[in-house]
C-alpha positions as CSV (number, residue, x, y, z in Angstrom):
1,M,-92.5,-12.7,-66.3
2,E,-88.8,-13.6,-66.8
3,T,-87.7,-10.0,-66.0
4,F,-90.0,-9.9,-63.0
5,A,-88.8,-13.3,-61.7
6,K,-85.2,-12.2,-62.2
7,N,-85.6,-9.1,-60.1
8,L,-87.2,-11.1,-57.4
9,V,-84.5,-13.8,-57.3
10,L,-81.5,-11.5,-57.2
11,P,-82.3,-9.7,-54.0
12,L,-84.2,-12.8,-52.7
13,E,-87.0,-10.6,-51.6
14,L,-90.7,-10.4,-52.2
15,S,-93.0,-7.4,-51.6
16,A,-96.8,-7.8,-51.4
17,V,-97.7,-6.9,-55.0
18,G,-100.1,-8.0,-57.7
19,K,-103.6,-8.9,-56.9
20,I,-103.0,-8.9,-53.2
21,A,-102.2,-5.2,-53.1
22,W,-105.6,-3.9,-53.6
23,A,-107.0,-5.4,-50.4
24,L,-108.3,-2.9,-47.9
25,R,-105.6,-1.9,-45.4
26,Q,-107.8,-0.2,-42.8
27,G,-107.1,-2.6,-39.9
28,L,-104.8,-5.1,-38.5
29,T,-106.9,-8.0,-39.8
30,Y,-106.4,-6.8,-43.4
31,F,-102.7,-6.4,-43.0
32,I,-102.3,-10.0,-41.7
33,S,-104.6,-11.3,-44.4
34,V,-102.5,-9.6,-47.1
35,L,-99.3,-10.9,-45.5
36,S,-100.6,-14.5,-45.7
37,R,-101.6,-14.2,-49.3
38,G,-98.3,-12.6,-50.2
39,M,-96.4,-15.3,-48.4
40,K,-98.3,-18.0,-50.2
41,E,-97.7,-16.5,-53.6
42,G,-94.1,-15.9,-52.7
43,L,-93.5,-19.6,-51.8
44,G,-95.2,-20.7,-55.0
45,L,-93.2,-18.3,-57.1
46,F,-89.9,-19.3,-55.5
47,A,-90.8,-23.0,-55.9
48,L,-91.3,-22.3,-59.6
49,I,-88.0,-20.5,-59.9
50,Q,-86.1,-23.2,-58.0
51,H,-87.6,-25.9,-60.3
52,I,-86.6,-24.0,-63.4
53,H,-83.3,-22.4,-62.5
54,G,-82.2,-24.7,-59.6
55,L,-81.8,-21.7,-57.2
56,A,-82.3,-22.5,-53.5
57,A,-83.7,-19.5,-51.7
58,I,-86.6,-18.5,-49.5
59,P,-88.8,-15.4,-50.1
60,V,-88.5,-12.3,-47.9
61,V,-92.0,-10.7,-47.5
62,K,-92.0,-7.1,-46.5
63,S,-94.7,-5.1,-44.9
64,D,-95.1,-1.5,-43.6
65,S,-97.3,-2.6,-40.7
66,Q,-95.0,-3.2,-37.7
67,A,-98.0,-4.4,-35.7
68,A,-98.8,-7.2,-38.2
69,I,-95.2,-8.3,-38.2
70,N,-95.1,-8.4,-34.4
71,I,-98.2,-10.6,-34.2
72,S,-97.1,-12.8,-37.1
73,S,-93.9,-13.5,-35.2
74,M,-95.7,-14.5,-32.0
75,Y,-97.1,-17.9,-31.1
76,G,-100.9,-18.2,-30.7
77,L,-104.0,-16.3,-31.4
78,L,-105.4,-12.9,-30.4
79,R,-109.0,-12.1,-29.8
80,R,-108.9,-9.0,-32.0
81,I,-108.0,-10.8,-35.2
82,R,-110.8,-13.3,-35.5
83,R,-112.0,-14.7,-38.8
84,I,-108.4,-15.1,-40.0
85,D,-107.2,-17.5,-37.3
86,L,-106.1,-20.2,-39.8
87,R,-104.2,-17.7,-41.9
88,L,-102.4,-16.3,-38.9
89,C,-101.5,-19.8,-37.6
90,W,-100.1,-20.7,-41.1
91,V,-98.0,-17.5,-41.2
92,Q,-96.6,-18.1,-37.7
93,E,-95.8,-21.7,-38.6
94,T,-94.1,-20.7,-41.9
95,L,-91.9,-18.2,-40.1
96,R,-91.0,-20.7,-37.3
97,E,-90.0,-23.3,-39.9
98,Q,-88.0,-20.6,-41.7
99,R,-89.6,-21.3,-45.0
100,S,-90.1,-17.5,-45.4
101,L,-88.8,-14.3,-43.7
102,L,-90.9,-11.3,-42.7
103,K,-89.4,-7.8,-42.5
104,W,-90.6,-4.2,-42.0
105,V,-90.2,-1.7,-44.8
106,P,-90.9,2.1,-44.6
107,G,-94.1,3.1,-46.5
108,L,-92.1,5.0,-49.1
109,E,-90.1,1.9,-49.9
110,N,-93.1,-0.5,-50.1
111,V,-93.5,-1.2,-53.8
112,A,-97.0,-2.6,-53.2
113,D,-98.0,1.1,-53.0
114,I,-97.6,1.3,-56.8
115,F,-100.9,-0.5,-57.0
116,T,-102.7,1.6,-54.4
117,K,-101.3,5.1,-54.5
118,S,-101.7,7.8,-57.2
119,T,-99.0,7.8,-59.9
120,I,-98.7,11.6,-59.5
121,Q,-96.5,10.9,-56.5
122,R,-93.5,11.0,-58.7
123,I,-90.7,10.4,-56.2
124,S,-92.2,7.3,-54.8
125,Y,-93.7,6.1,-58.1
126,G,-90.4,6.4,-59.9
127,R,-88.6,4.6,-57.1
128,H,-91.1,1.8,-57.0
129,L,-90.8,1.3,-60.8
130,E,-87.0,1.1,-60.5
131,M,-87.2,-1.4,-57.6
132,L,-89.5,-3.6,-59.7
133,G,-87.3,-3.3,-62.8
134,I,-90.2,-1.8,-64.8
135,V,-89.6,0.8,-67.5
136,E,-92.5,3.1,-68.1
137,K,-93.3,4.1,-71.6
138,R,-96.1,6.6,-72.3
139,A,-98.3,6.4,-75.3
140,P,-98.6,9.6,-77.3
141,T,-101.4,11.8,-76.1
142,T,-103.8,13.8,-78.2
143,V,-106.2,15.1,-75.6
144,F,-104.0,17.8,-74.1
145,E,-102.0,18.9,-77.1
146,S,-100.8,22.4,-77.1
147,G,-98.2,24.6,-78.7
148,E,-95.7,23.7,-76.0
149,G,-95.9,19.9,-76.6
150,E,-97.7,17.0,-75.0
151,W,-99.3,17.2,-71.5
152,D,-98.7,14.2,-69.3
153,D,-100.2,13.8,-65.8
154,E,-97.3,15.5,-64.1
155,R,-97.7,18.7,-66.2
156,I,-101.4,18.7,-65.7
157,C,-101.0,18.5,-61.9
158,T,-98.3,21.1,-62.0
159,A,-100.7,23.4,-63.6
160,F,-103.0,22.9,-60.7
161,G,-100.2,23.5,-58.2
162,K,-100.2,20.0,-56.8
163,V,-96.8,18.7,-57.8
164,V,-93.5,19.5,-56.1
165,D,-90.3,19.6,-58.1
166,L,-88.4,16.4,-57.8
167,S,-85.2,18.2,-56.8
168,V,-87.1,19.9,-53.9
169,L,-88.4,16.5,-52.6
170,E,-84.9,15.0,-52.9
171,E,-83.5,17.9,-51.0
172,L,-86.2,17.5,-48.3
173,E,-85.3,13.8,-48.0
174,S,-81.6,14.6,-47.8
175,L,-82.4,17.1,-45.0
176,L,-84.4,14.5,-43.1
177,E,-81.8,11.9,-43.5
178,S,-79.2,14.2,-42.1
179,V,-80.9,14.5,-38.8
180,D,-78.6,13.2,-36.1
181,P,-80.2,10.0,-34.7
182,S,-78.7,10.9,-31.3
183,V,-80.6,14.2,-31.1
184,A,-83.4,14.3,-28.5
185,W,-85.9,16.3,-30.5
186,L,-86.9,17.1,-34.0
187,V,-89.4,19.9,-34.6
188,V,-91.1,19.9,-38.0
189,Q,-92.4,23.5,-38.4
190,F,-95.2,23.2,-41.0
191,C,-96.0,26.2,-43.3
192,T,-93.4,28.7,-42.2
193,S,-90.8,30.9,-43.7
194,A,-87.2,30.0,-44.6
195,E,-85.9,32.5,-42.0
196,S,-88.2,31.6,-39.1
197,N,-87.0,32.4,-35.6
198,M,-87.7,28.9,-34.4
199,G,-85.1,27.5,-36.8
200,K,-82.6,30.2,-35.8
201,V,-83.1,29.5,-32.1
202,A,-82.6,25.8,-32.6
203,C,-79.1,26.4,-33.9
204,E,-78.2,27.8,-30.5
205,L,-79.6,24.9,-28.5
206,R,-78.3,21.4,-28.0
207,G,-80.4,18.3,-28.5
208,V,-83.0,19.8,-30.8
209,E,-83.2,20.3,-34.6
210,V,-85.9,22.2,-36.6
211,I,-86.9,21.4,-40.1
212,R,-89.0,24.1,-41.9
213,I,-91.7,23.1,-44.4
214,I,-92.0,26.3,-46.5
215,E,-93.8,27.2,-49.7
216,R,-91.4,25.5,-52.0
217,E,-92.1,22.1,-50.4
218,N,-95.8,22.7,-50.8
219,G,-97.6,21.1,-47.9
220,L,-100.6,20.5,-50.2
221,A,-98.6,17.9,-52.1
222,D,-99.2,14.2,-51.2
223,E,-95.5,13.6,-52.1
224,T,-94.3,16.0,-49.4
225,I,-96.6,14.4,-46.8
226,A,-95.4,10.9,-47.8
227,V,-91.8,11.8,-47.5
228,L,-92.3,13.5,-44.1
229,R,-94.4,10.6,-42.7
230,S,-91.9,8.0,-43.7
231,H,-89.0,9.7,-42.2
232,I,-90.9,10.7,-39.0
233,E,-91.7,7.0,-38.4
234,Q,-88.1,6.1,-39.0
235,L,-86.8,8.7,-36.6
236,R,-89.3,7.7,-33.9
237,S,-88.1,4.1,-34.3
238,L,-84.6,5.5,-33.5
239,T,-86.1,7.1,-30.3
240,V,-85.9,10.6,-31.7
241,N,-88.8,12.6,-30.3
242,V,-90.8,14.4,-33.0
243,L,-93.0,17.5,-32.5
244,I,-95.0,18.7,-35.5
245,W,-95.6,22.4,-35.0
246,W,-98.6,23.4,-37.2
247,S,-99.0,27.1,-37.9
248,I,-100.6,27.7,-41.3
249,P,-101.8,31.2,-42.1
250,C,-105.1,32.1,-40.4
251,T,-106.3,34.3,-43.3
252,G,-109.4,32.2,-44.0
253,G,-110.4,32.2,-40.4
254,C,-109.8,35.8,-39.5
255,T,-112.8,37.7,-38.1
256,W,-112.2,40.5,-40.7
257,Q,-113.5,38.1,-43.3
258,Y,-117.0,38.9,-42.1
259,I,-116.4,42.5,-43.4
260,H,-114.6,41.5,-46.6
261,R,-117.4,39.1,-47.6
262,Q,-119.5,42.2,-48.4
263,R,-117.2,42.9,-51.3
264,E,-118.4,41.5,-54.7
265,G,-116.7,38.3,-55.7
266,Y,-114.8,37.9,-52.4
267,T,-116.9,34.9,-51.2
268,S,-115.7,32.7,-54.0
269,H,-112.1,33.7,-53.2
270,L,-112.7,32.9,-49.6
271,R,-114.1,29.5,-50.5
272,R,-111.0,28.7,-52.5
273,L,-108.9,29.7,-49.5
274,W,-110.9,27.5,-47.2
275,G,-110.3,24.6,-49.6
276,I,-106.6,25.1,-49.4
277,Q,-106.6,25.3,-45.6
278,R,-108.7,22.1,-45.3
279,K,-106.3,20.3,-47.7
280,L,-103.3,21.4,-45.6
281,F,-105.1,20.2,-42.4
282,S,-105.8,16.9,-44.1
283,G,-102.0,16.4,-44.7
284,F,-101.3,17.4,-41.1
285,Q,-103.7,14.7,-39.9
286,V,-101.8,12.1,-41.9
287,L,-98.5,13.2,-40.2
288,C,-100.0,12.9,-36.7
289,R,-102.0,9.7,-37.1
290,E,-101.1,6.8,-34.9
291,V,-99.2,3.8,-36.2
292,E,-101.5,0.8,-36.6
293,G,-101.4,-1.5,-33.6
294,M,-98.6,0.3,-31.8
295,S,-98.7,1.8,-28.4
296,V,-99.6,5.5,-28.1
297,G,-96.1,6.6,-27.1
298,C,-94.2,4.4,-29.6
299,L,-93.9,5.7,-33.1
300,N,-96.5,8.4,-32.9
301,P,-95.2,12.0,-33.1
302,L,-96.4,14.8,-30.8
303,L,-98.3,17.8,-32.1
304,A,-98.9,21.5,-31.5
305,I,-101.5,23.6,-33.4
306,E,-101.2,27.4,-33.3
307,W,-103.8,29.9,-34.5
308,P,-105.0,33.2,-33.0
309,K,-107.5,32.7,-30.3
310,T,-110.3,34.2,-32.3
311,C,-109.5,32.3,-35.5
312,Q,-112.7,30.6,-36.9
313,C,-110.6,27.6,-37.9
314,W,-110.8,26.4,-34.3
315,H,-114.6,26.0,-34.8
316,W,-114.5,23.9,-38.0
317,K,-116.0,20.5,-37.6
318,T,-112.8,18.8,-39.0
319,T,-110.7,20.6,-36.4
320,K,-112.9,19.9,-33.4
321,S,-113.3,16.3,-34.5
322,F,-109.6,15.7,-34.9
323,L,-108.8,17.2,-31.4
324,V,-111.5,15.1,-29.8
325,K,-110.6,11.8,-31.5
326,H,-106.8,12.2,-31.3
327,H,-105.2,9.2,-29.6
328,R,-103.6,11.4,-26.9
329,V,-105.2,14.1,-24.7
330,V,-104.9,17.5,-26.3
331,E,-104.7,20.5,-24.0
332,T,-105.1,24.2,-24.7
333,A,-102.7,27.1,-23.8
334,I,-103.5,30.8,-24.2
335,V,-100.4,32.9,-25.0
336,H,-100.2,36.7,-24.9
337,G,-97.7,38.0,-27.4
338,C,-96.8,41.1,-25.3
339,S,-95.4,38.8,-22.6
340,L,-93.0,37.4,-25.1
341,G,-91.5,40.6,-26.6
342,L,-94.0,41.2,-29.4
343,V,-93.8,45.0,-30.1
344,D,-94.6,47.4,-32.9
345,Q,-92.1,49.5,-34.8
346,R,-92.1,52.0,-31.9
347,G,-91.3,49.4,-29.3
348,V,-94.9,49.4,-27.8
349,A,-96.2,46.0,-26.8
350,I,-98.8,44.3,-29.0
351,R,-101.4,42.2,-27.2
352,K,-101.8,39.5,-29.8
353,I,-103.4,36.4,-28.3
354,W,-102.4,33.0,-29.6
355,R,-104.0,29.7,-28.8
356,V,-101.9,26.6,-28.9
357,D,-103.4,23.1,-28.7
358,T,-100.9,20.4,-27.9
359,D,-100.6,16.8,-26.6
360,L,-97.3,17.6,-25.0
361,H,-98.2,18.5,-21.4
362,V,-94.9,20.3,-20.5
363,L,-95.3,22.5,-23.6
364,R,-98.8,23.5,-22.6
365,E,-97.7,24.3,-19.0
366,T,-94.8,26.5,-20.3
367,L,-96.9,28.5,-22.7
368,E,-99.8,28.9,-20.3
369,E,-97.5,31.0,-18.1
370,C,-97.0,33.5,-20.9
371,R,-99.7,36.0,-19.9
372,C,-99.9,39.8,-19.9
373,D,-99.2,41.2,-16.4
374,G,-101.2,44.4,-17.2
375,G,-98.3,46.6,-16.3
376,H,-97.7,48.2,-19.8
377,P,-99.7,49.9,-22.5
378,H,-100.6,48.1,-25.7
379,S,-100.2,49.4,-29.3
380,E,-103.3,50.3,-31.2
381,S,-101.5,51.0,-34.5
382,F,-99.3,48.2,-36.0
383,D,-98.7,46.2,-39.1
384,L,-100.9,43.1,-38.6
385,K,-98.8,41.0,-41.0
386,E,-95.7,41.5,-38.9
387,T,-97.4,39.8,-35.9
388,Q,-97.5,36.5,-37.8
389,H,-93.9,35.8,-36.9
390,Y,-93.0,34.3,-33.5
391,T,-90.6,36.3,-31.3
392,V,-87.2,35.0,-30.4
393,E,-88.3,34.8,-26.8
394,M,-91.3,32.7,-27.7
395,C,-89.2,30.3,-29.7
396,K,-86.8,29.9,-26.8
397,K,-89.6,29.1,-24.5
398,I,-91.0,26.5,-26.9
399,L,-87.7,24.7,-27.6
400,S,-86.1,25.0,-24.2
401,C,-89.1,23.3,-22.5
402,L,-88.8,20.1,-24.5
403,P,-87.8,17.4,-22.1
């Protein structure tokens, strides 16, 4: 208790921790309820510290809900937060009387998450422990003993391919922090290669930067999604437009899978592949979700999903539900690769048809113009894998149309 109190007094700050952290945070009502409880405990704790040590200070309560902070800083009640009227009035009065302060904190810096998030998110978990002044000591384990030593939760998750190396996450954070806040657009290209043409084209254009999320960052990892989401919100608050370009491999949704499933044992392989793709899509939904209580155009990033037109992933319930329920209207563009310089090794045009769904209207209009004019032959013999890369011309179309 003494160490905990000391760490609270020195920075004169209080984060919503302890028993208040487990409260459900699915709506604005819950956020304000947690704020009021955190503020009460903070005032009580600081009164105790002042009585014992004679330190005069006020608690600084931090929250990652900007909407809750805005409403708490207002005067009066709102219809949509009934049942907690007295709590809200008390919070507003406490702030007006300057008995406590209320500040916003990025999700990755909110130490209350240590009570609500999985401890396998090592980069945030370790940071939260350090912020709280807690030293973690593991008891010896006997369950997963092996010839290579003890197995902790990090090694177990690594075995399942779910943990990203800490140095990789730190490098990703550094890359996101290096984004010029005066740049007009940041494009996050999800599940791509380290040498993608979109990244190369961005180097030739002003006002736009591209960050590639490749295999080493592992889009399946919750840590990667948490780092991205936190920095995306921060960049949006600095008025940087963010477009998340989603282009995971379409292997699991390819129509050829109907033929491959006839092979013995292939169905189980396909199901594992579907599981990975659904997990990736789940992370994508987290990146694109709206910020609680904020207007649609405020902190929320824009999106673009690209798969071949015939990919079965478009017909998954999760995909269709996401596109219908998304907080902005999502439009579809059909793109012909041959109109954008997609050719085989002999230089013959390839008529690959992409479908791009986006909530950025100007992007949809630009891509919809990319149709085959019918004035050239199409290749019937080409390496299908090579067609997964966007042409330079296509990347220029995408990035140049960003307003």
